[in-house]
PyMOL Python script that loads the backbone (N, CA, C, O; Angstrom):
from pymol import cmd

cmd.read_pdbstr("""\
ATOM      1  N   MET A   1       0.834  -1.187   0.000  1.00  0.00           N
ATOM      2  CA  MET A   1       0.000   0.000   0.000  1.00  0.00           C
ATOM      3  C   MET A   1       0.876   1.246   0.000  1.00  0.00           C
ATOM      4  O   MET A   1       1.966   1.265   0.571  1.00  0.00           O
ATOM      5  N   SER A   2       0.378   2.263  -0.642  1.00  0.00           N
ATOM      6  CA  SER A   2       1.145   3.500  -0.672  1.00  0.00           C
ATOM      7  C   SER A   2       0.814   4.360   0.542  1.00  0.00           C
ATOM      8  O   SER A   2      -0.251   4.238   1.148  1.00  0.00           O
ATOM      9  N   ASP A   3       1.751   5.223   0.872  1.00  0.00           N
ATOM     10  CA  ASP A   3       1.531   6.131   1.994  1.00  0.00           C
ATOM     11  C   ASP A   3       0.342   7.050   1.735  1.00  0.00           C
ATOM     12  O   ASP A   3      -0.426   7.360   2.646  1.00  0.00           O
ATOM     13  N   HIS A   4       0.199   7.482   0.477  1.00  0.00           N
ATOM     14  CA  HIS A   4      -0.908   8.382   0.151  1.00  0.00           C
ATOM     15  C   HIS A   4      -2.248   7.676   0.326  1.00  0.00           C
ATOM     16  O   HIS A   4      -3.186   8.256   0.872  1.00  0.00           O
ATOM     17  N   ALA A   5      -2.346   6.443  -0.127  1.00  0.00           N
ATOM     18  CA  ALA A   5      -3.584   5.677   0.035  1.00  0.00           C
ATOM     19  C   ALA A   5      -3.886   5.465   1.520  1.00  0.00           C
ATOM     20  O   ALA A   5      -5.037   5.558   1.946  1.00  0.00           O
ATOM     21  N   ASP A   6      -2.855   5.182   2.291  1.00  0.00           N
ATOM     22  CA  ASP A   6      -3.040   5.017   3.734  1.00  0.00           C
ATOM     23  C   ASP A   6      -3.545   6.303   4.376  1.00  0.00           C
ATOM     24  O   ASP A   6      -4.420   6.274   5.242  1.00  0.00           O
ATOM     25  N   GLU A   7      -2.990   7.422   3.947  1.00  0.00           N
ATOM     26  CA  GLU A   7      -3.415   8.721   4.486  1.00  0.00           C
ATOM     27  C   GLU A   7      -4.885   8.992   4.133  1.00  0.00           C
ATOM     28  O   GLU A   7      -5.647   9.474   4.972  1.00  0.00           O
ATOM     29  N   LEU A   8      -5.275   8.687   2.910  1.00  0.00           N
ATOM     30  CA  LEU A   8      -6.671   8.881   2.503  1.00  0.00           C
ATOM     31  C   LEU A   8      -7.603   7.990   3.322  1.00  0.00           C
ATOM     32  O   LEU A   8      -8.678   8.427   3.733  1.00  0.00           O
ATOM     33  N   ARG A   9      -7.196   6.754   3.556  1.00  0.00           N
ATOM     34  CA  ARG A   9      -8.018   5.851   4.370  1.00  0.00           C
ATOM     35  C   ARG A   9      -8.122   6.349   5.808  1.00  0.00           C
ATOM     36  O   ARG A   9      -9.176   6.239   6.434  1.00  0.00           O
ATOM     37  N   GLN A  10      -7.031   6.894   6.324  1.00  0.00           N
ATOM     38  CA  GLN A  10      -7.053   7.448   7.678  1.00  0.00           C
ATOM     39  C   GLN A  10      -8.040   8.602   7.769  1.00  0.00           C
ATOM     40  O   GLN A  10      -8.811   8.693   8.725  1.00  0.00           O
ATOM     41  N   ARG A  11      -8.016   9.482   6.777  1.00  0.00           N
ATOM     42  CA  ARG A  11      -8.944  10.616   6.764  1.00  0.00           C
ATOM     43  C   ARG A  11     -10.383  10.131   6.640  1.00  0.00           C
ATOM     44  O   ARG A  11     -11.285  10.692   7.263  1.00  0.00           O
ATOM     45  N   ALA A  12     -10.603   9.084   5.833  1.00  0.00           N
ATOM     46  CA  ALA A  12     -11.950   8.516   5.696  1.00  0.00           C
ATOM     47  C   ALA A  12     -12.430   7.979   7.038  1.00  0.00           C
ATOM     48  O   ALA A  12     -13.587   8.172   7.412  1.00  0.00           O
ATOM     49  N   SER A  13     -11.551   7.314   7.752  1.00  0.00           N
ATOM     50  CA  SER A  13     -11.893   6.781   9.066  1.00  0.00           C
ATOM     51  C   SER A  13     -12.228   7.905  10.042  1.00  0.00           C
ATOM     52  O   SER A  13     -13.157   7.782  10.840  1.00  0.00           O
ATOM     53  N   GLU A  14     -11.476   8.994   9.979  1.00  0.00           N
ATOM     54  CA  GLU A  14     -11.749  10.136  10.851  1.00  0.00           C
ATOM     55  C   GLU A  14     -13.107  10.755  10.541  1.00  0.00           C
ATOM     56  O   GLU A  14     -13.843  11.134  11.452  1.00  0.00           O
ATOM     57  N   CYS A  15     -13.439  10.858   9.258  1.00  0.00           N
ATOM     58  CA  CYS A  15     -14.754  11.396   8.884  1.00  0.00           C
ATOM     59  C   CYS A  15     -15.873  10.502   9.404  1.00  0.00           C
ATOM     60  O   CYS A  15     -16.878  10.990   9.919  1.00  0.00           O
ATOM     61  N   ALA A  16     -15.695   9.198   9.268  1.00  0.00           N
ATOM     62  CA  ALA A  16     -16.712   8.259   9.749  1.00  0.00           C
ATOM     63  C   ALA A  16     -16.878   8.364  11.264  1.00  0.00           C
ATOM     64  O   ALA A  16     -17.994   8.307  11.779  1.00  0.00           O
ATOM     65  N   ALA A  17     -15.759   8.518  11.970  1.00  0.00           N
ATOM     66  CA  ALA A  17     -15.826   8.649  13.426  1.00  0.00           C
ATOM     67  C   ALA A  17     -16.537   9.941  13.825  1.00  0.00           C
ATOM     68  O   ALA A  17     -17.335   9.952  14.762  1.00  0.00           O
ATOM     69  N   LEU A  18     -16.247  11.020  13.116  1.00  0.00           N
ATOM     70  CA  LEU A  18     -16.923  12.289  13.391  1.00  0.00           C
ATOM     71  C   LEU A  18     -18.415  12.192  13.080  1.00  0.00           C
ATOM     72  O   LEU A  18     -19.238  12.777  13.784  1.00  0.00           O
ATOM     73  N   ALA A  19     -18.759  11.457  12.033  1.00  0.00           N
ATOM     74  CA  ALA A  19     -20.163  11.301  11.653  1.00  0.00           C
ATOM     75  C   ALA A  19     -20.953  10.630  12.772  1.00  0.00           C
ATOM     76  O   ALA A  19     -22.118  10.961  12.994  1.00  0.00           O
ATOM     77  N   GLN A  20     -20.328   9.695  13.472  1.00  0.00           N
ATOM     78  CA  GLN A  20     -21.018   9.010  14.567  1.00  0.00           C
ATOM     79  C   GLN A  20     -21.346   9.968  15.708  1.00  0.00           C
ATOM     80  O   GLN A  20     -22.292   9.743  16.463  1.00  0.00           O
ATOM     81  N   LYS A  21     -20.563  11.032  15.830  1.00  0.00           N
ATOM     82  CA  LYS A  21     -20.759  11.991  16.913  1.00  0.00           C
ATOM     83  C   LYS A  21     -21.623  13.190  16.511  1.00  0.00           C
ATOM     84  O   LYS A  21     -22.039  13.980  17.358  1.00  0.00           O
ATOM     85  N   ALA A  22     -21.885  13.313  15.210  1.00  0.00           N
ATOM     86  CA  ALA A  22     -22.634  14.469  14.718  1.00  0.00           C
ATOM     87  C   ALA A  22     -24.085  14.427  15.194  1.00  0.00           C
ATOM     88  O   ALA A  22     -24.726  13.376  15.202  1.00  0.00           O
ATOM     89  N   ILE A  23     -24.574  15.578  15.583  1.00  0.00           N
ATOM     90  CA  ILE A  23     -25.954  15.681  16.048  1.00  0.00           C
ATOM     91  C   ILE A  23     -26.899  15.903  14.874  1.00  0.00           C
ATOM     92  O   ILE A  23     -27.954  15.274  14.784  1.00  0.00           O
ATOM     93  N   LEU A  24     -26.512  16.801  13.979  1.00  0.00           N
ATOM     94  CA  LEU A  24     -27.360  17.118  12.831  1.00  0.00           C
ATOM     95  C   LEU A  24     -27.209  16.065  11.743  1.00  0.00           C
ATOM     96  O   LEU A  24     -26.095  15.695  11.372  1.00  0.00           O
ATOM     97  N   SER A  25     -28.337  15.589  11.237  1.00  0.00           N
ATOM     98  CA  SER A  25     -28.295  14.539  10.214  1.00  0.00           C
ATOM     99  C   SER A  25     -27.611  15.019   8.936  1.00  0.00           C
ATOM    100  O   SER A  25     -26.971  14.228   8.243  1.00  0.00           O
ATOM    101  N   GLU A  26     -27.740  16.317   8.614  1.00  0.00           N
ATOM    102  CA  GLU A  26     -27.090  16.855   7.417  1.00  0.00           C
ATOM    103  C   GLU A  26     -25.571  16.784   7.549  1.00  0.00           C
ATOM    104  O   GLU A  26     -24.868  16.461   6.592  1.00  0.00           O
ATOM    105  N   VAL A  27     -25.083  17.086   8.731  1.00  0.00           N
ATOM    106  CA  VAL A  27     -23.638  17.017   8.992  1.00  0.00           C
ATOM    107  C   VAL A  27     -23.180  15.565   8.942  1.00  0.00           C
ATOM    108  O   VAL A  27     -22.149  15.256   8.345  1.00  0.00           O
ATOM    109  N   ARG A  28     -23.937  14.683   9.562  1.00  0.00           N
ATOM    110  CA  ARG A  28     -23.609  13.252   9.561  1.00  0.00           C
ATOM    111  C   ARG A  28     -23.530  12.725   8.135  1.00  0.00           C
ATOM    112  O   ARG A  28     -22.581  12.033   7.769  1.00  0.00           O
ATOM    113  N   LEU A  29     -24.531  13.059   7.342  1.00  0.00           N
ATOM    114  CA  LEU A  29     -24.550  12.592   5.950  1.00  0.00           C
ATOM    115  C   LEU A  29     -23.361  13.154   5.177  1.00  0.00           C
ATOM    116  O   LEU A  29     -22.713  12.428   4.422  1.00  0.00           O
ATOM    117  N   GLY A  30     -23.072  14.434   5.360  1.00  0.00           N
ATOM    118  CA  GLY A  30     -21.940  15.042   4.659  1.00  0.00           C
ATOM    119  C   GLY A  30     -20.620  14.366   5.010  1.00  0.00           C
ATOM    120  O   GLY A  30     -19.783  14.129   4.138  1.00  0.00           O
ATOM    121  N   LEU A  31     -20.442  14.061   6.281  1.00  0.00           N
ATOM    122  CA  LEU A  31     -19.211  13.383   6.708  1.00  0.00           C
ATOM    123  C   LEU A  31     -19.123  11.963   6.156  1.00  0.00           C
ATOM    124  O   LEU A  31     -18.044  11.509   5.775  1.00  0.00           O
ATOM    125  N   LEU A  32     -20.247  11.266   6.112  1.00  0.00           N
ATOM    126  CA  LEU A  32     -20.236   9.916   5.557  1.00  0.00           C
ATOM    127  C   LEU A  32     -19.965   9.925   4.056  1.00  0.00           C
ATOM    128  O   LEU A  32     -19.266   9.052   3.540  1.00  0.00           O
ATOM    129  N   VAL A  33     -20.517  10.909   3.361  1.00  0.00           N
ATOM    130  CA  VAL A  33     -20.240  11.041   1.926  1.00  0.00           C
ATOM    131  C   VAL A  33     -18.755  11.333   1.713  1.00  0.00           C
ATOM    132  O   VAL A  33     -18.124  10.752   0.831  1.00  0.00           O
ATOM    133  N   MET A  34     -18.203  12.235   2.526  1.00  0.00           N
ATOM    134  CA  MET A  34     -16.780  12.549   2.419  1.00  0.00           C
ATOM    135  C   MET A  34     -15.936  11.315   2.701  1.00  0.00           C
ATOM    136  O   MET A  34     -14.957  11.063   1.998  1.00  0.00           O
ATOM    137  N   ALA A  35     -16.299  10.546   3.714  1.00  0.00           N
ATOM    138  CA  ALA A  35     -15.557   9.324   4.036  1.00  0.00           C
ATOM    139  C   ALA A  35     -15.585   8.358   2.852  1.00  0.00           C
ATOM    140  O   ALA A  35     -14.563   7.763   2.509  1.00  0.00           O
ATOM    141  N   ARG A  36     -16.734   8.206   2.241  1.00  0.00           N
ATOM    142  CA  ARG A  36     -16.856   7.303   1.086  1.00  0.00           C
ATOM    143  C   ARG A  36     -15.985   7.774  -0.068  1.00  0.00           C
ATOM    144  O   ARG A  36     -15.314   6.964  -0.708  1.00  0.00           O
ATOM    145  N   HIS A  37     -15.986   9.071  -0.339  1.00  0.00           N
ATOM    146  CA  HIS A  37     -15.160   9.604  -1.427  1.00  0.00           C
ATOM    147  C   HIS A  37     -13.669   9.424  -1.139  1.00  0.00           C
ATOM    148  O   HIS A  37     -12.904   9.060  -2.032  1.00  0.00           O
ATOM    149  N   LEU A  38     -13.264   9.672   0.085  1.00  0.00           N
ATOM    150  CA  LEU A  38     -11.857   9.501   0.444  1.00  0.00           C
ATOM    151  C   LEU A  38     -11.425   8.046   0.312  1.00  0.00           C
ATOM    152  O   LEU A  38     -10.325   7.759  -0.161  1.00  0.00           O
ATOM    153  N   TYR A  39     -12.289   7.134   0.730  1.00  0.00           N
ATOM    154  CA  TYR A  39     -11.965   5.717   0.612  1.00  0.00           C
ATOM    155  C   TYR A  39     -11.843   5.311  -0.856  1.00  0.00           C
ATOM    156  O   TYR A  39     -10.932   4.569  -1.221  1.00  0.00           O
ATOM    157  N   ARG A  40     -12.752   5.792  -1.691  1.00  0.00           N
ATOM    158  CA  ARG A  40     -12.681   5.483  -3.128  1.00  0.00           C
ATOM    159  C   ARG A  40     -11.426   6.069  -3.752  1.00  0.00           C
ATOM    160  O   ARG A  40     -10.795   5.434  -4.596  1.00  0.00           O
ATOM    161  N   MET A  41     -11.061   7.277  -3.340  1.00  0.00           N
ATOM    162  CA  MET A  41      -9.828   7.885  -3.844  1.00  0.00           C
ATOM    163  C   MET A  41      -8.620   7.033  -3.457  1.00  0.00           C
ATOM    164  O   MET A  41      -7.703   6.859  -4.259  1.00  0.00           O
ATOM    165  N   ALA A  42      -8.615   6.508  -2.247  1.00  0.00           N
ATOM    166  CA  ALA A  42      -7.523   5.645  -1.805  1.00  0.00           C
ATOM    167  C   ALA A  42      -7.446   4.395  -2.673  1.00  0.00           C
ATOM    168  O   ALA A  42      -6.361   3.984  -3.084  1.00  0.00           O
ATOM    169  N   GLU A  43      -8.587   3.797  -2.949  1.00  0.00           N
ATOM    170  CA  GLU A  43      -8.619   2.598  -3.789  1.00  0.00           C
ATOM    171  C   GLU A  43      -8.118   2.906  -5.200  1.00  0.00           C
ATOM    172  O   GLU A  43      -7.347   2.136  -5.772  1.00  0.00           O
ATOM    173  N   MET A  44      -8.556   4.024  -5.753  1.00  0.00           N
ATOM    174  CA  MET A  44      -8.122   4.402  -7.105  1.00  0.00           C
ATOM    175  C   MET A  44      -6.621   4.691  -7.126  1.00  0.00           C
ATOM    176  O   MET A  44      -5.924   4.296  -8.062  1.00  0.00           O
ATOM    177  N   HIS A  45      -6.126   5.375  -6.105  1.00  0.00           N
ATOM    178  CA  HIS A  45      -4.704   5.686  -6.050  1.00  0.00           C
ATOM    179  C   HIS A  45      -3.882   4.402  -5.972  1.00  0.00           C
ATOM    180  O   HIS A  45      -2.866   4.263  -6.653  1.00  0.00           O
ATOM    181  N   GLU A  46      -4.324   3.484  -5.150  1.00  0.00           N
ATOM    182  CA  GLU A  46      -3.603   2.228  -5.005  1.00  0.00           C
ATOM    183  C   GLU A  46      -3.613   1.433  -6.313  1.00  0.00           C
ATOM    184  O   GLU A  46      -2.590   0.868  -6.701  1.00  0.00           O
ATOM    185  N   ALA A  47      -4.744   1.385  -6.984  1.00  0.00           N
ATOM    186  CA  ALA A  47      -4.835   0.666  -8.257  1.00  0.00           C
ATOM    187  C   ALA A  47      -3.929   1.312  -9.296  1.00  0.00           C
ATOM    188  O   ALA A  47      -3.255   0.612 -10.052  1.00  0.00           O
ATOM    189  N   GLU A  48      -3.906   2.631  -9.341  1.00  0.00           N
ATOM    190  CA  GLU A  48      -3.057   3.331 -10.302  1.00  0.00           C
ATOM    191  C   GLU A  48      -1.582   3.088  -9.991  1.00  0.00           C
ATOM    192  O   GLU A  48      -0.776   2.925 -10.907  1.00  0.00           O
ATOM    193  N   SER A  49      -1.229   3.063  -8.727  1.00  0.00           N
ATOM    194  CA  SER A  49       0.156   2.783  -8.329  1.00  0.00           C
ATOM    195  C   SER A  49       0.562   1.378  -8.756  1.00  0.00           C
ATOM    196  O   SER A  49       1.685   1.162  -9.211  1.00  0.00           O
ATOM    197  N   GLN A  50      -0.342   0.435  -8.611  1.00  0.00           N
ATOM    198  CA  GLN A  50      -0.052  -0.939  -9.024  1.00  0.00           C
ATOM    199  C   GLN A  50       0.132  -1.028 -10.530  1.00  0.00           C
ATOM    200  O   GLN A  50       1.023  -1.732 -11.006  1.00  0.00           O
ATOM    201  N   ARG A  51      -0.709  -0.315 -11.288  1.00  0.00           N
ATOM    202  CA  ARG A  51      -0.571  -0.314 -12.746  1.00  0.00           C
ATOM    203  C   ARG A  51       0.760   0.306 -13.160  1.00  0.00           C
ATOM    204  O   ARG A  51       1.425  -0.196 -14.067  1.00  0.00           O
ATOM    205  N   LEU A  52       1.146   1.382 -12.507  1.00  0.00           N
ATOM    206  CA  LEU A  52       2.409   2.031 -12.820  1.00  0.00           C
ATOM    207  C   LEU A  52       3.577   1.105 -12.484  1.00  0.00           C
ATOM    208  O   LEU A  52       4.515   0.991 -13.273  1.00  0.00           O
ATOM    209  N   ASP A  53       3.537   0.449 -11.340  1.00  0.00           N
ATOM    210  CA  ASP A  53       4.591  -0.500 -10.972  1.00  0.00           C
ATOM    211  C   ASP A  53       4.712  -1.618 -12.007  1.00  0.00           C
ATOM    212  O   ASP A  53       5.815  -2.010 -12.387  1.00  0.00           O
ATOM    213  N   TYR A  54       3.572  -2.121 -12.453  1.00  0.00           N
ATOM    214  CA  TYR A  54       3.572  -3.181 -13.460  1.00  0.00           C
ATOM    215  C   TYR A  54       4.201  -2.679 -14.759  1.00  0.00           C
ATOM    216  O   TYR A  54       5.010  -3.377 -15.372  1.00  0.00           O
ATOM    217  N   ALA A  55       3.828  -1.472 -15.176  1.00  0.00           N
ATOM    218  CA  ALA A  55       4.365  -0.910 -16.415  1.00  0.00           C
ATOM    219  C   ALA A  55       5.877  -0.703 -16.320  1.00  0.00           C
ATOM    220  O   ALA A  55       6.602  -0.991 -17.272  1.00  0.00           O
ATOM    221  N   VAL A  56       6.346  -0.215 -15.201  1.00  0.00           N
ATOM    222  CA  VAL A  56       7.782  -0.010 -15.020  1.00  0.00           C
ATOM    223  C   VAL A  56       8.528  -1.342 -15.044  1.00  0.00           C
ATOM    224  O   VAL A  56       9.583  -1.454 -15.668  1.00  0.00           O
ATOM    225  N   ARG A  57       7.979  -2.355 -14.363  1.00  0.00           N
ATOM    226  CA  ARG A  57       8.616  -3.674 -14.376  1.00  0.00           C
ATOM    227  C   ARG A  57       8.658  -4.250 -15.787  1.00  0.00           C
ATOM    228  O   ARG A  57       9.671  -4.814 -16.200  1.00  0.00           O
ATOM    229  N   ALA A  58       7.570  -4.111 -16.519  1.00  0.00           N
ATOM    230  CA  ALA A  58       7.529  -4.628 -17.887  1.00  0.00           C
ATOM    231  C   ALA A  58       8.547  -3.903 -18.761  1.00  0.00           C
ATOM    232  O   ALA A  58       9.240  -4.530 -19.561  1.00  0.00           O
ATOM    233  N   PHE A  59       8.639  -2.588 -18.610  1.00  0.00           N
ATOM    234  CA  PHE A  59       9.602  -1.810 -19.370  1.00  0.00           C
ATOM    235  C   PHE A  59      11.022  -2.255 -19.041  1.00  0.00           C
ATOM    236  O   PHE A  59      11.832  -2.474 -19.942  1.00  0.00           O
ATOM    237  N   ASN A  60      11.324  -2.388 -17.753  1.00  0.00           N
ATOM    238  CA  ASN A  60      12.666  -2.804 -17.333  1.00  0.00           C
ATOM    239  C   ASN A  60      12.990  -4.222 -17.804  1.00  0.00           C
ATOM    240  O   ASN A  60      14.108  -4.488 -18.247  1.00  0.00           O
ATOM    241  N   ASP A  61      12.027  -5.122 -17.710  1.00  0.00           N
ATOM    242  CA  ASP A  61      12.244  -6.484 -18.193  1.00  0.00           C
ATOM    243  C   ASP A  61      12.543  -6.492 -19.675  1.00  0.00           C
ATOM    244  O   ASP A  61      13.425  -7.215 -20.138  1.00  0.00           O
ATOM    245  N   ASP A  62      11.803  -5.681 -20.420  1.00  0.00           N
ATOM    246  CA  ASP A  62      12.016  -5.598 -21.867  1.00  0.00           C
ATOM    247  C   ASP A  62      13.425  -5.088 -22.175  1.00  0.00           C
ATOM    248  O   ASP A  62      14.103  -5.618 -23.055  1.00  0.00           O
ATOM    249  N   LYS A  63      13.859  -4.063 -21.448  1.00  0.00           N
ATOM    250  CA  LYS A  63      15.195  -3.511 -21.665  1.00  0.00           C
ATOM    251  C   LYS A  63      16.276  -4.539 -21.318  1.00  0.00           C
ATOM    252  O   LYS A  63      17.289  -4.639 -22.010  1.00  0.00           O
ATOM    253  N   MET A  64      16.055  -5.296 -20.250  1.00  0.00           N
ATOM    254  CA  MET A  64      17.043  -6.312 -19.844  1.00  0.00           C
ATOM    255  C   MET A  64      17.130  -7.441 -20.885  1.00  0.00           C
ATOM    256  O   MET A  64      18.204  -7.991 -21.130  1.00  0.00           O
ATOM    257  N   ASN A  65      15.986  -7.774 -21.489  1.00  0.00           N
ATOM    258  CA  ASN A  65      15.964  -8.844 -22.489  1.00  0.00           C
ATOM    259  C   ASN A  65      16.601  -8.408 -23.794  1.00  0.00           C
ATOM    260  O   ASN A  65      17.033  -9.253 -24.578  1.00  0.00           O
ATOM    261  N   GLN A  66      16.670  -7.126 -24.043  1.00  0.00           N
ATOM    262  CA  GLN A  66      17.273  -6.618 -25.280  1.00  0.00           C
ATOM    263  C   GLN A  66      18.802  -6.663 -25.220  1.00  0.00           C
ATOM    264  O   GLN A  66      19.470  -6.610 -26.252  1.00  0.00           O
ATOM    265  N   GLN A  67      19.341  -6.759 -24.027  1.00  0.00           N
ATOM    266  CA  GLN A  67      20.807  -6.748 -23.892  1.00  0.00           C
ATOM    267  C   GLN A  67      21.425  -8.089 -24.172  1.00  0.00           C
ATOM    268  O   GLN A  67      22.645  -8.233 -24.098  1.00  0.00           O
TER     269      GLN A  67
END
""", "prot")
cmd.dss("prot")
cmd.show_as("cartoon", "prot")
cmd.util.cbc("prot")
cmd.orient("prot")
């Protein structure tokens, strides 16, 4: 996992925790929506990092095979 994805998940967890303490339903809903978006961003970031790692490995393997 990347540090950035971990940070996004941490922020999502904080939003969810704050939502549990919110008195107003509008605030609770807003925090839960924010938590969901942050979690999705973390998932997308992690997937993109994995794709980039794969591409770099493939590129390096190709270069090594050409030698």
